[in-house]
C-alpha positions as CSV (number, residue, x, y, z in Angstrom):
1,M,-0.1,0.1,0.0
2,R,1.3,3.7,-0.9
3,Y,0.8,6.4,1.5
4,Y,0.2,9.9,0.5
5,P,2.3,13.1,2.3
6,T,-1.3,14.8,1.8
7,D,-3.0,12.9,4.4
8,L,0.2,13.4,6.7
9,I,-0.8,17.1,6.4
10,L,-4.3,16.8,7.2
11,A,-3.2,14.6,10.2
12,V,-1.0,17.4,11.2
13,E,-3.6,20.1,10.9
14,L,-5.9,18.1,13.1
15,V,-3.5,18.6,15.9
16,E,-2.7,21.6,15.4
17,R,-6.4,22.8,15.7
18,E,-6.4,20.8,18.8
19,I,-3.8,22.3,20.2
20,S,-4.6,26.3,19.4
21,A,-8.1,25.9,19.7
22,E,-8.9,23.7,23.0
23,P,-6.3,24.5,25.8
24,G,-7.5,21.6,27.6
25,S,-7.7,19.2,24.3
26,R,-6.3,16.0,24.8
27,A,-3.0,17.2,22.3
28,A,-2.4,19.8,24.3
29,R,-2.6,17.8,27.6
30,L,-0.4,15.5,26.2
31,L,2.0,18.1,25.5
32,A,1.9,19.9,28.9
33,D,1.8,16.8,30.9
34,A,5.4,15.3,29.3
35,G,6.8,18.7,29.9
36,L,7.1,19.3,26.2
37,P,5.1,22.5,25.5
38,G,7.9,23.7,22.9
39,L,6.5,20.8,20.4
40,R,3.8,22.6,19.8
41,G,5.5,25.1,17.0
42,L,6.2,22.0,14.8
43,F,2.6,21.0,14.4
44,D,2.7,23.9,11.5
45,S,0.3,22.0,8.6
46,A,0.6,25.0,6.4
47,G,4.7,25.2,6.5
48,L,4.9,21.3,6.2
49,A,2.9,21.6,3.1
50,E,4.9,24.3,1.7
51,G,8.3,22.3,2.5
52,L,6.7,18.6,1.2
53,D,5.3,20.5,-2.2
54,E,8.7,21.9,-3.0
55,L,10.7,19.0,-2.1
56,F,8.6,16.4,-4.1
57,G,8.3,19.0,-7.0
58,G,4.2,19.1,-6.4
59,L,2.2,17.4,-3.9
60,S,-0.9,16.5,-6.2
61,Q,1.7,15.0,-8.6
62,Y,3.1,12.5,-5.8
63,P,4.5,9.7,-6.4
64,W,5.9,11.4,-9.5
65,Q,7.7,14.7,-10.6
66,P,7.3,15.5,-14.3
67,L,10.6,16.9,-15.7
68,I,10.0,19.7,-17.9
69,D,12.7,19.1,-20.4
70,T,12.4,15.4,-21.6
71,N,8.9,14.4,-20.3
72,D,10.3,11.7,-18.7
73,V,9.3,11.5,-14.7
74,Y,10.9,10.7,-11.3
75,E,9.0,8.3,-9.3
76,F,9.6,8.5,-5.1
77,S,9.2,5.6,-2.7
78,P,10.0,5.2,1.0
79,I,13.2,3.4,1.8
80,G,11.6,1.0,4.4
81,T,11.9,1.3,8.3
82,L,13.5,4.3,9.5
83,V,15.0,4.1,13.4
84,L,14.9,7.4,15.6
85,D,16.7,7.8,18.4
86,D,15.0,10.0,21.1
87,R,17.4,12.3,22.3
88,D,15.7,15.4,21.7
89,A,11.9,15.3,21.0
90,R,11.8,18.3,18.9
91,D,14.2,16.7,16.4
92,T,12.5,13.3,17.1
93,L,9.1,15.0,15.7
94,R,10.7,16.1,12.9
95,G,12.0,12.8,11.9
96,L,8.7,11.2,12.6
97,L,6.7,13.4,10.8
98,L,9.2,13.7,7.5
99,G,9.6,10.0,7.7
100,W,6.0,9.4,7.6
101,A,5.4,12.0,4.8
102,T,8.0,10.3,2.9
103,G,6.0,6.6,3.3
104,N,8.4,5.1,5.6
105,E,7.5,3.0,8.8
106,I,9.1,4.8,12.2
107,V,10.3,2.9,14.7
108,I,11.2,5.2,17.7
109,R,13.9,4.2,20.2
110,T,13.3,6.0,23.6
111,H,12.9,5.9,27.3
112,R,9.3,7.9,26.5
113,Q,7.3,5.0,25.1
114,P,4.3,6.1,26.0
115,F,3.9,9.5,25.3
116,W,5.7,8.7,21.5
117,H,2.7,6.1,21.3
118,E,-0.2,8.5,22.4
119,L,1.1,11.2,19.9
120,M,1.4,8.7,17.2
121,D,-2.3,7.7,18.5
122,L,-3.6,11.0,18.3
123,L,-2.1,11.9,14.5
124,R,-4.2,8.6,13.4
125,Q,-7.3,9.8,15.3
126,Q,-9.2,10.6,12.0
127,G,-8.6,7.4,10.7
128,L,-6.2,8.8,7.9
129,P,-4.3,6.4,6.2
130,L,-0.5,6.5,7.8
131,P,2.7,4.3,8.1
132,A,3.5,1.9,10.5
133,G,5.0,3.4,13.5
134,R,5.8,2.4,16.8
135,A,8.0,3.3,20.2
136,V,10.6,0.8,21.8
137,D,12.7,0.5,24.5
138,A,16.3,3.0,24.0
139,H,18.4,0.0,23.4
140,A,16.2,-2.1,21.7
141,H,17.8,-3.6,18.1
142,V,15.8,-3.1,15.2
143,P,16.3,-5.5,12.4
144,D,16.9,-4.1,8.8
145,G,16.3,-0.1,10.3
146,H,17.9,2.7,8.6
147,L,18.9,4.5,11.4
148,V,18.6,8.3,11.1
149,E,20.4,10.8,12.4
150,V,18.4,14.4,12.4
151,P,20.2,17.3,12.9
152,A,19.6,19.9,14.9
153,V,18.2,23.0,14.4
154,V,21.0,25.8,15.8
155,T,19.7,29.6,16.2
156,V,22.7,31.3,15.3
157,P,23.4,34.8,17.3
158,P,23.4,37.8,15.2
159,N,26.7,39.6,13.9
160,T,28.4,35.9,14.5
161,T,31.2,35.6,11.9
162,A,30.9,32.9,9.4
163,A,33.9,30.7,11.5
164,A,32.0,30.8,14.4
165,A,28.6,30.4,13.0
166,A,29.9,27.2,11.6
167,G,30.5,25.7,14.8
168,P,31.6,21.6,15.5
169,D,28.1,20.0,14.2
170,T,28.5,20.5,10.5
171,N,25.0,18.3,9.8
172,A,23.3,21.3,12.0
173,V,20.2,23.4,10.3
174,R,21.5,26.7,10.9
175,V,19.1,29.9,11.4
176,R,20.9,33.5,11.5
177,L,18.6,35.6,12.9
178,D,17.8,39.4,12.3
179,P,18.9,41.3,15.4
180,E,15.4,42.3,15.6
181,L,14.4,39.0,16.3
182,A,17.4,37.6,18.8
183,G,16.3,35.3,21.0
184,D,12.7,34.6,19.4
185,R,13.2,30.5,19.2
186,A,9.6,30.9,17.5
187,A,10.7,32.6,14.8
188,A,13.8,30.7,14.2
189,T,11.6,27.3,13.8
190,G,8.9,28.8,11.9
191,A,9.9,27.8,8.4
192,I,11.6,24.7,9.8
193,F,10.0,22.3,7.6
194,T,11.1,24.2,4.4
195,L,14.9,24.2,5.5
196,D,14.6,20.4,6.4
197,C,12.9,19.6,3.1
198,R,16.2,21.1,1.5
199,A,18.6,19.7,3.8
200,A,20.5,16.4,2.8
201,W,19.3,14.5,5.7
202,V,15.8,14.4,4.7
203,H,16.8,13.7,0.8
204,R,18.1,10.5,2.2
205,L,14.3,9.5,3.6
206,F,13.4,8.4,0.0
207,H,14.3,6.7,-3.0
208,R,14.2,8.9,-6.1
209,D,14.4,7.0,-9.3
210,Y,14.7,8.4,-12.9
211,L,11.9,6.6,-15.2
212,M,13.3,7.5,-18.7
213,G,11.0,7.0,-21.5
214,T,8.2,7.2,-19.2
215,R,5.2,9.7,-19.3
216,L,3.2,11.1,-16.5
217,S,0.5,9.6,-18.4
218,A,2.0,6.8,-18.8
219,A,3.0,6.2,-15.4
220,R,-0.6,7.0,-14.1
221,S,-2.1,4.7,-16.8
222,R,0.2,1.8,-15.2
223,D,-0.6,2.4,-11.5
224,T,-3.8,0.4,-11.8
225,D,-3.3,-1.1,-8.4
226,E,-2.9,2.2,-6.7
227,E,-5.0,4.4,-8.8
228,T,-8.5,4.3,-6.2
229,G,-6.1,4.9,-3.5
230,R,-4.2,7.4,-5.3
231,L,-7.3,9.6,-5.9
232,G,-9.3,9.2,-2.9
233,A,-6.2,10.8,-1.0
234,K,-6.5,13.8,-3.6
235,L,-10.2,13.8,-2.9
236,R,-9.6,14.0,1.0
237,Y,-7.3,16.6,0.6
238,L,-9.2,18.6,-1.5
239,V,-12.2,18.0,0.7
240,Q,-10.4,19.2,4.0
241,R,-9.2,22.3,2.0
242,A,-12.1,23.0,0.7
243,R,-13.8,23.3,4.2
244,R,-11.8,26.4,5.2
245,T,-14.9,28.5,2.5
246,P,-17.6,29.5,4.0
247,Y,-19.6,27.7,1.3
248,Y,-18.1,24.2,2.3
249,R,-18.1,24.3,5.7
250,D,-20.1,21.8,6.5
251,L,-18.8,19.7,3.8
252,P,-18.9,16.1,5.7
253,P,-15.1,14.5,5.5
254,V,-14.5,11.6,3.2
255,R,-12.7,8.4,3.4
256,G,-12.2,8.4,-0.8
257,L,-13.8,8.1,-3.5
258,E,-16.5,5.9,-2.7
259,D,-18.0,8.8,-0.9
260,L,-17.9,11.2,-3.6
261,P,-21.7,10.5,-5.0
262,L,-22.7,11.7,-1.3
263,L,-21.6,15.2,-1.7
264,P,-23.8,17.5,-3.1
265,I,-23.8,18.8,-6.6
266,M,-22.8,22.6,-7.7
267,D,-24.7,24.2,-10.4
268,K,-23.5,27.1,-12.5
269,A,-26.1,29.3,-10.6
270,D,-24.4,28.3,-7.3
271,L,-21.1,29.1,-8.4
272,E,-22.4,32.5,-9.9
273,Q,-24.0,33.5,-6.8
274,Y,-21.2,32.5,-4.2
275,S,-18.1,33.3,-6.2
276,L,-16.4,37.1,-6.8
277,P,-17.3,39.6,-7.4
278,F,-20.8,39.0,-5.7
279,S,-19.7,36.9,-2.9
280,R,-16.2,35.6,-1.0
281,A,-18.5,32.3,0.0
282,L,-15.8,29.8,-2.0
283,C,-12.7,32.0,-1.0
284,S,-10.5,30.0,1.2
285,G,-7.8,32.5,2.4
286,A,-4.8,30.9,0.5
287,P,-2.1,32.5,-0.3
288,P,-2.3,35.0,-3.4
289,T,-0.4,35.3,-6.1
290,G,-2.0,33.6,-8.8
291,E,-4.5,34.8,-10.9
292,V,-8.2,35.9,-11.5
293,L,-9.6,34.8,-15.1
294,R,-13.0,34.9,-16.3
295,S,-15.4,32.9,-18.5
296,G,-16.0,34.5,-22.2
297,G,-19.5,34.6,-21.1
298,S,-20.4,33.0,-24.4
299,S,-23.0,30.6,-22.8
300,G,-24.0,32.9,-20.0
301,A,-22.7,36.1,-17.3
302,P,-19.2,35.7,-17.1
303,R,-17.6,33.8,-14.0
304,Y,-14.9,34.9,-12.1
305,V,-11.9,31.9,-11.0
306,V,-9.4,32.9,-8.4
307,Y,-6.2,30.6,-8.6
308,S,-4.2,30.6,-5.3
309,R,-0.2,30.2,-5.6
310,T,-0.5,26.7,-5.3
311,D,-3.4,26.2,-7.8
312,W,-1.7,27.9,-10.3
313,H,1.5,26.2,-9.6
314,N,-0.5,23.0,-10.1
315,M,-2.1,24.0,-13.2
316,V,1.3,24.6,-15.2
317,R,2.6,21.4,-13.4
318,E,-0.2,19.6,-15.3
319,A,-0.4,21.0,-18.3
320,I,3.2,20.6,-19.4
321,P,2.9,16.9,-19.7
322,L,0.0,17.4,-21.7
323,F,1.2,19.5,-24.1
324,Y,3.6,16.7,-24.9
325,E,0.9,14.4,-25.1
326,L,-0.9,16.9,-27.8
327,G,1.8,16.2,-30.1
328,L,4.5,19.3,-29.2
329,D,8.3,18.5,-29.1
330,K,11.5,20.0,-27.4
331,G,12.6,22.4,-30.2
332,D,9.3,23.3,-32.1
333,R,8.6,27.0,-33.1
334,L,4.8,27.6,-31.7
335,I,2.3,30.6,-32.7
336,N,-0.3,30.9,-29.7
337,M,-3.3,32.4,-31.0
338,L,-5.6,31.7,-27.9
339,Y,-7.6,34.7,-26.6
340,G,-6.4,37.0,-24.1
341,G,-7.5,40.1,-22.5
342,K,-10.4,41.2,-19.9
343,L,-9.4,38.3,-17.8
344,Y,-9.6,35.8,-20.1
345,G,-7.0,33.3,-19.5
346,G,-6.7,31.3,-22.7
347,M,-3.7,33.2,-23.6
348,T,-2.7,33.8,-19.7
349,T,-2.4,30.3,-18.9
350,T,-0.8,29.1,-22.0
351,V,2.1,31.6,-21.4
352,A,2.7,30.6,-18.2
353,E,2.9,26.6,-19.2
354,L,4.8,26.9,-22.4
355,S,7.1,29.8,-21.3
356,R,8.6,26.8,-18.7
357,M,8.7,24.5,-21.7
358,P,12.1,24.1,-24.0
359,L,10.2,25.6,-27.0
360,E,10.2,28.9,-28.7
361,C,7.0,30.5,-28.8
362,Y,5.2,33.8,-30.3
363,T,2.3,34.6,-28.3
364,T,0.2,36.9,-30.8
365,A,-3.2,36.1,-29.2
366,Q,-6.2,37.0,-31.2
367,L,-4.2,39.9,-33.1
368,A,-2.9,37.5,-35.6
369,S,-2.9,38.2,-39.0
370,V,-2.3,36.6,-42.0
371,D,1.2,38.6,-42.6
372,D,1.9,37.7,-38.8
373,I,1.7,34.1,-39.8
374,L,3.6,34.0,-43.3
375,M,6.6,35.9,-41.4
376,L,6.7,33.9,-38.3
377,C,6.6,31.0,-40.9
378,A,9.3,32.3,-43.3
379,S,11.5,34.2,-40.8
380,F,11.5,31.8,-37.6
381,Q,10.2,28.8,-39.3
382,A,7.7,28.4,-37.2
383,N,6.0,24.9,-37.2
384,A,3.0,24.8,-34.6
385,V,-0.1,27.1,-34.1
386,L,-2.2,26.6,-30.9
387,A,-5.6,28.3,-31.4
388,Q,-9.0,27.9,-31.5
389,P,-10.7,26.8,-34.8
390,A,-13.4,29.4,-35.2
391,M,-10.4,31.9,-35.6
392,L,-7.4,29.5,-36.9
393,L,-9.1,28.3,-40.2
394,P,-10.1,31.4,-42.0
395,L,-6.6,32.9,-41.5
396,L,-4.7,29.9,-42.6
397,R,-6.9,29.6,-45.8
398,D,-5.8,33.3,-46.6
399,A,-2.1,32.5,-45.8
400,K,-2.3,29.3,-48.3
401,A,-3.6,31.6,-50.8
402,C,-1.0,34.2,-50.2
403,Q,1.8,31.7,-49.8
404,P,1.1,28.5,-52.1
405,D,3.8,26.3,-50.2
406,L,2.8,27.4,-46.5
407,K,3.5,24.3,-44.2
408,I,1.6,23.6,-40.9
409,E,3.1,20.9,-38.8
410,K,1.3,20.8,-36.2
411,V,-2.3,22.2,-34.9
412,I,-3.2,22.1,-31.8
413,Y,-6.7,23.4,-30.9
414,G,-9.3,23.9,-28.2
415,G,-12.7,25.7,-27.3
416,T,-14.9,24.4,-30.1
417,P,-14.4,21.2,-32.1
418,M,-13.2,21.1,-35.6
419,A,-15.1,19.6,-38.3
420,Q,-14.0,16.3,-40.5
421,S,-13.7,18.6,-43.7
422,D,-11.1,21.2,-41.8
423,R,-8.6,18.6,-40.7
424,A,-8.7,17.0,-44.1
425,W,-7.9,20.4,-45.5
426,L,-4.9,20.9,-42.9
427,R,-3.6,17.4,-43.7
428,E,-3.8,18.0,-47.6
429,Q,-2.8,21.3,-47.8
430,L,-0.7,22.3,-45.3
431,G,1.2,18.9,-44.7
432,T,-0.2,19.1,-41.1
433,H,0.5,15.3,-39.4
434,V,-0.4,16.5,-36.2
435,I,-4.1,18.0,-35.5
436,S,-4.7,17.5,-31.6
437,S,-7.7,18.7,-29.3
438,I,-7.4,19.7,-25.7
439,L,-10.8,19.7,-24.0
440,A,-10.9,22.5,-21.2
441,A,-13.4,24.3,-18.9
442,N,-13.0,28.1,-18.1
443,D,-13.7,27.5,-14.5
444,G,-11.3,24.1,-14.3
445,A,-9.3,24.1,-16.4
446,Q,-8.1,21.2,-18.8
447,L,-10.5,18.3,-18.5
448,G,-8.9,15.8,-21.7
449,Y,-6.5,15.8,-24.6
450,Q,-6.1,14.2,-27.9
451,C,-2.9,11.9,-28.3
452,G,-1.8,11.4,-31.8
453,E,-4.1,8.2,-31.6
454,L,-7.4,9.8,-31.0
455,S,-9.5,12.2,-33.0
456,G,-13.0,13.4,-33.2
457,T,-14.4,13.8,-30.2
458,L,-12.8,11.5,-28.3
459,H,-10.0,12.4,-25.3
460,H,-8.3,11.2,-22.6
461,I,-9.2,12.3,-19.0
462,C,-6.6,14.1,-16.5
463,A,-8.9,12.5,-13.9
464,D,-5.6,13.3,-11.5
465,Y,-6.3,17.2,-12.1
466,N,-10.3,16.9,-12.9
467,F,-12.2,13.7,-11.9
468,I,-15.2,13.4,-14.4
469,E,-18.3,12.1,-13.5
470,V,-21.2,11.4,-16.0
471,V,-25.0,11.7,-14.1
472,D,-28.8,12.6,-15.6
473,Q,-30.4,15.4,-14.8
474,D,-31.3,14.7,-11.7
475,G,-27.6,13.8,-10.5
476,N,-27.7,10.2,-10.6
477,P,-25.1,8.5,-11.6
478,V,-25.5,6.6,-15.5
479,P,-24.2,3.2,-16.7
480,V,-20.8,2.9,-17.7
481,G,-20.7,4.2,-21.7
482,E,-24.1,5.9,-21.8
483,Y,-24.4,9.7,-22.1
484,G,-25.2,11.8,-19.6
485,D,-24.6,15.2,-18.1
486,L,-20.6,16.0,-17.0
487,L,-19.9,16.9,-13.3
488,I,-16.2,18.3,-12.7
489,T,-14.1,17.7,-9.1
490,S,-11.2,19.8,-9.5
491,M,-8.7,17.8,-7.6
492,Q,-5.6,20.3,-7.7
493,K,-7.9,23.6,-6.6
494,F,-8.0,24.9,-3.2
495,E,-9.2,28.6,-3.8
496,G,-12.7,28.3,-5.4
497,P,-13.0,24.9,-5.1
498,L,-15.2,22.8,-7.9
499,I,-16.6,19.6,-6.2
500,R,-19.1,18.1,-8.3
501,Y,-19.6,21.3,-10.5
502,R,-22.1,20.6,-13.2
503,I,-20.3,22.2,-16.4
504,G,-22.8,22.3,-18.9
505,D,-21.6,19.6,-21.1
506,C,-22.4,16.4,-22.0
507,G,-20.7,13.1,-23.0
508,R,-19.7,9.6,-22.0
509,I,-17.2,7.5,-20.5
510,F,-15.8,4.2,-21.2
511,Q,-12.6,1.9,-21.0
512,H,-10.1,2.2,-24.0
513,D,-6.9,0.4,-24.6
514,C,-4.8,3.2,-26.5
515,G,-2.3,2.6,-29.4
516,C,-0.3,5.6,-27.2
517,G,0.1,3.6,-24.6
518,V,-2.1,5.0,-22.4
519,S,-4.9,2.4,-21.0
520,G,-8.1,3.7,-19.0
521,Q,-11.0,5.9,-19.1
522,V,-11.9,7.9,-22.2
523,L,-14.4,10.8,-22.3
524,E,-16.3,11.4,-25.7
525,Y,-17.8,15.1,-25.7
526,T,-20.7,15.7,-27.4
527,G,-20.7,19.7,-26.0
528,R,-23.2,21.7,-24.3
529,S,-25.8,20.5,-22.4
530,D,-28.0,22.9,-24.0
531,G,-26.6,22.1,-27.4
532,Q,-30.2,21.0,-28.7
533,I,-33.3,22.2,-30.6
534,E,-36.6,21.0,-29.4
535,M,-39.6,21.6,-31.5
536,M,-42.9,20.5,-32.1
537,A,-42.1,17.5,-29.1
538,R,-39.2,16.9,-31.5
539,R,-35.2,17.0,-31.0
540,V,-32.5,17.7,-33.0
541,L,-29.1,17.5,-31.5
542,Y,-26.4,20.6,-32.7
543,S,-23.7,17.7,-33.0
544,D,-25.7,15.4,-35.2
545,V,-26.5,18.2,-37.9
546,L,-22.9,19.5,-37.5
547,T,-21.5,15.7,-38.5
548,A,-24.2,15.3,-41.0
549,L,-23.4,18.6,-42.9
550,D,-20.0,17.5,-43.0
551,V,-20.7,16.4,-46.8
552,F,-21.2,20.0,-47.6
553,G,-17.9,20.7,-45.9
554,V,-19.3,23.0,-43.3
555,S,-16.7,24.3,-40.9
556,R,-18.9,26.1,-38.4
557,L,-22.7,25.9,-37.6
558,Q,-25.1,27.8,-35.5
559,L,-28.7,26.9,-35.0
560,E,-30.7,29.7,-33.8
561,I,-34.8,29.2,-32.8
562,T,-37.2,31.8,-32.1
563,S,-41.1,31.7,-31.9
564,L,-43.7,34.1,-32.7
565,A,-47.6,33.9,-32.8
566,G,-47.5,30.4,-32.2
567,K,-45.2,29.5,-35.3
568,E,-41.2,28.3,-34.5
569,T,-38.7,29.3,-36.5
570,V,-35.3,27.2,-36.8
571,I,-32.8,29.4,-38.5
572,V,-29.6,27.1,-39.4
573,R,-26.2,29.1,-40.2
574,T,-23.4,27.7,-41.9
575,E,-19.9,29.2,-42.6
576,S,-17.5,27.4,-45.1
577,P,-14.9,28.4,-47.0
578,T,-16.1,27.3,-50.5
579,A,-19.9,29.0,-51.4
580,L,-23.0,26.6,-50.4
581,A,-26.6,26.3,-51.9
582,A,-29.1,27.3,-49.3
583,R,-31.9,25.8,-51.0
584,E,-29.7,22.5,-51.1
585,I,-28.6,22.4,-47.5
586,K,-32.3,22.8,-46.4
587,D,-33.6,19.6,-48.7
588,F,-30.5,18.1,-47.3
589,L,-31.5,18.9,-43.5
590,A,-35.6,18.3,-44.3
591,E,-34.9,14.8,-45.1
592,K,-32.2,13.7,-42.9
593,F,-33.9,15.1,-39.7
594,P,-37.9,14.9,-39.8
595,A,-38.1,17.3,-37.0
596,L,-36.8,19.9,-39.0
597,A,-39.0,19.3,-42.1
598,E,-41.9,21.5,-42.4
599,R,-44.7,19.6,-42.6
600,H,-45.1,17.8,-39.3
601,D,-47.8,15.0,-38.2
602,V,-50.0,18.2,-37.4
603,D,-53.0,19.6,-39.5
604,A,-51.7,20.6,-42.7
605,D,-53.5,23.9,-43.0
606,L,-51.8,25.2,-39.5
607,D,-48.8,27.4,-40.4
608,M,-46.3,26.5,-37.2
609,F,-43.0,26.1,-38.1
610,E,-40.3,27.1,-40.7
611,L,-37.3,26.0,-41.1
612,V,-34.7,28.9,-42.5
613,V,-31.1,28.2,-43.8
614,E,-28.4,31.0,-44.2
615,C,-25.0,30.0,-45.7
616,L,-21.9,32.3,-45.0
617,P,-18.7,32.8,-46.1
618,E,-15.9,31.5,-43.7
619,G,-15.2,33.9,-40.8
620,R,-18.3,35.7,-40.9
621,L,-20.5,34.0,-38.3
622,P,-20.5,36.5,-35.4
623,R,-17.4,35.5,-32.5
624,D,-17.2,36.5,-28.6
625,A,-15.3,39.6,-28.4
626,V,-14.0,37.8,-25.3
627,S,-13.3,34.0,-26.1
628,G,-13.5,33.9,-30.1
629,K,-15.9,31.2,-29.6
630,I,-19.0,31.0,-31.9
631,K,-22.4,30.5,-29.9
632,T,-23.8,27.1,-31.5
633,V,-27.1,27.1,-30.1
634,I,-29.4,30.2,-29.6
635,D,-32.8,29.5,-28.2
636,R,-34.7,32.8,-28.4
637,R,-38.0,31.2,-26.5
638,L,-36.1,31.2,-23.3
639,R,-36.2,35.3,-23.0
């Protein structure tokens, strides 16, 4: 069984709360009765979390650490049984906590066996899975145990010379105090876990193996025996962090993934009501220095999304391996044409992520022009583009017309689906061999991605980042493989947490053994939950209409339905690079979809329904000013 450092942090947090909030609590009495009140300051869950996050290169990625330049990973594992000799209780406690955080069994050789037994029992009182631990006689022999020397924390007086500060103990953790803090031991130990996690002694508590040729996605895919436990640990940590917010204050603790369906569903109206700028009910007080983003508002009122510093780091850590999966490689030269501005995060987030990768990136945002594309491809040998199809395809067609030998090797896109006709044009006209989609939600960032083996609406799921459930309209789970509404639980976002949030999209999830080497769940994404029109008791799905019109080379589609004086009108607007005949499209749709035929099974004398087709040149459908997206379904009967 693997143990997770986040569970140890939660255990420390409980004892920390007891000590600070309840002077007569079991924890406070234990330290007082043992004459060890100085241990109180070491129950510092925030400091422990900060130190461990730095030690592992990301708590939320444990037991792996993805490498930026190679797309390989390190894997962490415990060394076994650690033996601590209890000479100074403060040093012993540091050894216990950091030894458990790295997954090791702990044996304390001590004359204070009852004290350490009760302290370990205190840390276990929540029932969190922690490694084994026991206290034995000070002179006991521990077979196969690894003796750990925990260095003392030495406070160096101000104005001490370097030679004098070195002292005889070369292993000590030294803190030189500012003169104004002289004598303040609490100030000296306030950052002790961060200092420890940078020290050599802690790095000897675990193995760190370099898995050459192993991607983060592949490592997680192969971790089948531990997957439930790994995701359960993430959920436990998320729920406890979320309970710091007023909105989630009364959320019950969870044991693991099996308890997720017991938690309430958050709808879009809840998110808008309880988040900024209207409310701080979803604010936890986590350290800032992240970002505040907003949705494009293409499907409703804009929503504001707050990221703490840890949230932001987690997003970047998870996104870099994902970009490799999408087909980017070291040395690529990428034109980033995603939208930015007005707090919209498409460009903001990707700049933070791509700036850490071994790529040359040219961020034009939505201001990219045909001349920009031609110049960057000619002068900088740009070979890849990141954009939304609604903006990208018209520009690329114009650029191709100006420069017939134009080539683009890789197209990474998000926001809206790409028509099969557009994918074919990219391959045939631009020689594009990588065409990959990234699926994301404004509120929760990346949900899934396409490798080189997936296309269309199929995406690998980023379950360690956003766990996805498929439910019916009442919130009940649907059978595996059936379509339903998507709920996301953002496992690594702790400010403005999203737990079982109904994002307004539909799809289905099923198991798939992919040729890329990643086996597990894939999501077939079918679009917005409101991506359908219903009239005369019949229903038409937007995705079905778009797929059917692929034979005409339609790139983008918009459906609008209105009602006036008892008559319903459906307006089908197409956008394509070639001229289309509206009459031909109308006849085709009426035959393909009976619900769109103007003759329904009602009195023929009643003029109750009309189908209108408008065929527009590419780039003529209105784009959202913030996100660049096209509103796919407009139902004016709802206004």
